[in-house]
ROZADO-648439 format. One line per field, with one value per atom (N, C-alpha, C, O): residue in three letters; x, y, z. Coordinates in steps of 0.05 Angstrom, whole numbers, padded with zeros to 5 digits. Example, Ala and Ser with C-alpha at 12.3 -4.5 7.8 and 13.67 -1.06 7.14 Angstrom:
% ROZADO-648439
rest: [ala; ala; ala; ala; ser; ser; ser; ser]
c1: [00264; 00246; 00264; 00285; 00257; 00273; 00258; 00268]
c2: [-00114; -00090; -00066; -00066; -00045; -00021; 00001; 00023]
c3: [00156; 00156; 00156; 00169; 00142; 00143; 00157; 00161]
//
This chain:
% ROZADO-648439
rest: [met; met; met; met; arg; arg; arg; arg; ala; ala; ala; ala; ile; ile; ile; ile; asp; asp; asp; asp; leu; leu; leu; leu; ser; ser; ser; ser; ser; ser; ser; ser; leu; leu; leu; leu; thr; thr; thr; thr; trp; trp; trp; trp; arg; arg; arg; arg; lys; lys; lys; lys; ser; ser; ser; ser; ser; ser; ser; ser; tyr; tyr; tyr; tyr; ser; ser; ser; ser; asn; asn; asn; asn; ser; ser; ser; ser; asp; asp; asp; asp; gly; gly; gly; gly; gly; gly; gly; gly; gln; gln; gln; gln; cys; cys; cys; cys; ile; ile; ile; ile; glu; glu; glu; glu; val; val; val; val; ala; ala; ala; ala; ser; ser; ser; ser; asn; asn; asn; asn; leu; leu; leu; leu; pro; pro; pro; pro; ser; ser; ser; ser; leu; leu; leu; leu; val; val; val; val; pro; pro; pro; pro; val; val; val; val; arg; arg; arg; arg; asp; asp; asp; asp; ser; ser; ser; ser; lys; lys; lys; lys; asp; asp; asp; asp; pro; pro; pro; pro; asn; asn; asn; asn; arg; arg; arg; arg; gly; gly; gly; gly; ala; ala; ala; ala; leu; leu; leu; leu; leu; leu; leu; leu; ile; ile; ile; ile; glu; glu; glu; glu; ala; ala; ala; ala; gly; gly; gly; gly; ala; ala; ala; ala; trp; trp; trp; trp; thr; thr; thr; thr; val; val; val; val; phe; phe; phe; phe; val; val; val; val; gly; gly; gly; gly; ala; ala; ala; ala; val; val; val; val; arg; arg; arg; arg; asp; asp; asp; asp; thr; thr; thr; thr; ser; ser; ser; ser; leu; leu; leu; leu; gln; gln; gln; gln]
c1: [-00267; -00247; -00228; -00232; -00199; -00172; -00162; -00164; -00156; -00143; -00120; -00101; -00118; -00104; -00081; -00089; -00054; -00039; -00039; -00035; -00043; -00037; -00016; -00013; 00000; 00019; 00041; 00045; 00054; 00070; 00071; 00092; 00046; 00044; 00046; 00035; 00053; 00064; 00043; 00033; 00025; 00008; 00007; 00019; -00002; 00000; -00025; -00046; -00026; -00046; -00060; -00046; -00084; -00098; -00092; -00091; -00086; -00081; -00114; -00114; -00131; -00151; -00159; -00179; -00139; -00140; -00131; -00107; -00142; -00128; -00108; -00103; -00095; -00066; -00076; -00059; -00090; -00105; -00114; -00139; -00109; -00116; -00143; -00149; -00158; -00183; -00195; -00192; -00209; -00218; -00208; -00219; -00182; -00166; -00160; -00155; -00163; -00161; -00130; -00113; -00126; -00104; -00108; -00128; -00086; -00092; -00067; -00045; -00070; -00044; -00047; -00067; -00021; -00015; -00005; -00001; 00004; 00029; 00011; 00024; -00023; -00030; -00036; -00049; -00026; -00034; -00062; -00065; -00085; -00110; -00129; -00153; -00120; -00136; -00127; -00102; -00138; -00126; -00143; -00167; -00126; -00138; -00130; -00110; -00161; -00168; -00173; -00192; -00153; -00166; -00166; -00154; -00183; -00175; -00150; -00142; -00138; -00114; -00118; -00097; -00139; -00141; -00144; -00143; -00146; -00152; -00147; -00164; -00122; -00104; -00113; -00120; -00111; -00107; -00142; -00149; -00158; -00192; -00190; -00203; -00172; -00181; -00177; -00172; -00180; -00181; -00207; -00219; -00216; -00238; -00221; -00205; -00220; -00210; -00223; -00239; -00219; -00234; -00216; -00192; -00233; -00221; -00203; -00216; -00184; -00175; -00184; -00178; -00201; -00217; -00234; -00241; -00249; -00272; -00256; -00264; -00234; -00223; -00216; -00226; -00200; -00200; -00226; -00224; -00246; -00269; -00273; -00280; -00269; -00289; -00267; -00278; -00233; -00217; -00225; -00222; -00233; -00236; -00254; -00254; -00283; -00307; -00301; -00308; -00292; -00275; -00271; -00281; -00246; -00231; -00254; -00254; -00275; -00289; -00310; -00321; -00317; -00331; -00317; -00329; -00288; -00273; -00270; -00263; -00275; -00268; -00290; -00287; -00313; -00335; -00336; -00353]
c2: [00389; 00370; 00374; 00384; 00367; 00364; 00336; 00313; 00339; 00316; 00300; 00313; 00272; 00257; 00241; 00220; 00251; 00236; 00205; 00196; 00191; 00166; 00155; 00131; 00175; 00161; 00144; 00121; 00154; 00143; 00130; 00131; 00111; 00094; 00074; 00074; 00050; 00022; 00010; 00013; -00011; -00023; -00052; -00058; -00078; -00098; -00108; -00099; -00133; -00152; -00164; -00179; -00167; -00183; -00208; -00222; -00218; -00238; -00262; -00286; -00251; -00263; -00261; -00265; -00254; -00250; -00269; -00275; -00282; -00307; -00295; -00271; -00316; -00312; -00311; -00302; -00315; -00330; -00302; -00305; -00274; -00252; -00238; -00216; -00254; -00253; -00223; -00200; -00232; -00216; -00205; -00211; -00182; -00176; -00146; -00127; -00145; -00122; -00111; -00128; -00092; -00077; -00058; -00044; -00058; -00036; -00026; -00037; -00004; 00004; 00014; 00018; 00018; 00030; 00043; 00044; 00063; 00084; 00103; 00121; 00108; 00130; 00124; 00103; 00145; 00138; 00136; 00122; 00143; 00148; 00131; 00124; 00129; 00116; 00098; 00097; 00080; 00050; 00052; 00045; 00064; 00062; 00029; 00014; 00026; 00007; 00004; 00016; -00012; -00006; -00030; -00049; -00031; -00057; -00062; -00042; -00075; -00089; -00090; -00087; -00092; -00099; -00074; -00075; -00048; -00023; 00003; 00018; 00004; 00018; 00045; 00058; 00051; 00086; 00088; 00111; 00071; 00085; 00100; 00121; 00098; 00110; 00090; 00067; 00102; 00087; 00089; 00111; 00070; 00075; 00088; 00072; 00109; 00113; 00109; 00126; 00095; 00073; 00083; 00084; 00095; 00095; 00080; 00059; 00076; 00059; 00035; 00011; 00056; 00035; 00024; 00006; 00029; 00015; -00008; -00031; -00003; -00026; -00048; -00071; -00044; -00062; -00078; -00102; -00064; -00083; -00102; -00125; -00090; -00102; -00128; -00150; -00128; -00154; -00167; -00191; -00162; -00181; -00194; -00217; -00178; -00187; -00215; -00239; -00204; -00227; -00251; -00273; -00242; -00266; -00289; -00312; -00274; -00292; -00305; -00324; -00300; -00307; -00334; -00353; -00329; -00347; -00366; -00388; -00363; -00391; -00408; -00430; -00404; -00418; -00437; -00455]
c3: [00045; 00053; 00036; 00014; 00046; 00035; 00012; 00021; -00005; -00014; -00005; 00003; -00004; 00007; -00013; -00023; -00020; -00029; -00025; -00003; -00041; -00034; -00057; -00061; -00073; -00096; -00080; -00088; -00060; -00046; -00027; -00013; -00019; 00003; -00002; -00024; 00002; 00005; 00008; 00030; -00015; -00014; -00014; -00034; 00002; 00006; -00003; 00006; -00024; -00021; -00007; 00008; -00003; 00026; 00026; 00005; 00052; 00053; 00043; 00046; 00036; 00034; -00002; -00015; -00005; -00038; -00058; -00054; -00081; -00087; -00105; -00107; -00121; -00135; -00163; -00178; -00169; -00202; -00200; -00200; -00198; -00207; -00205; -00215; -00192; -00192; -00175; -00182; -00155; -00141; -00120; -00099; -00120; -00102; -00095; -00110; -00064; -00064; -00050; -00048; -00045; -00037; -00014; -00012; 00006; 00029; 00035; 00031; 00047; 00055; 00087; 00101; 00091; 00127; 00135; 00160; 00115; 00120; 00133; 00142; 00138; 00144; 00166; 00170; 00191; 00216; 00220; 00240; 00211; 00218; 00197; 00201; 00183; 00157; 00145; 00147; 00128; 00117; 00094; 00094; 00069; 00039; 00028; 00031; 00014; 00012; -00026; -00038; -00039; -00070; -00082; -00072; -00112; -00130; -00137; -00150; -00136; -00157; -00180; -00194; -00193; -00221; -00228; -00253; -00221; -00227; -00208; -00199; -00204; -00183; -00182; -00162; -00210; -00218; -00207; -00200; -00206; -00204; -00187; -00190; -00158; -00135; -00111; -00116; -00083; -00062; -00045; -00045; -00031; -00005; 00017; 00026; 00028; 00056; 00086; 00093; 00098; 00126; 00145; 00141; 00174; 00183; 00203; 00205; 00219; 00227; 00249; 00254; 00257; 00277; 00271; 00286; 00249; 00232; 00221; 00225; 00208; 00191; 00213; 00209; 00237; 00252; 00269; 00276; 00274; 00273; 00249; 00252; 00223; 00205; 00201; 00198; 00202; 00196; 00220; 00216; 00244; 00264; 00260; 00266; 00243; 00236; 00210; 00209; 00199; 00181; 00185; 00179; 00204; 00219; 00231; 00225; 00252; 00266; 00249; 00260; 00228; 00206; 00188; 00178; 00188; 00168; 00189; 00181; 00220; 00236; 00236; 00247; 00226; 00235; 00206; 00203]
//
């Protein structure tokens, strides 16, 4: 498995994260086939890399659930 350099990515806080510094995640969309996800409170800990198609399904499911 090859290492992926995440140091130059542009991270953004999830729109579902609250603004009081609590439970927050950040995502980066600079990679064509992967979506890196990390804890905004501890960004140096690393990131979870999710296949782009799986991320799309996940976000769609979260949106559907939040509309109920």
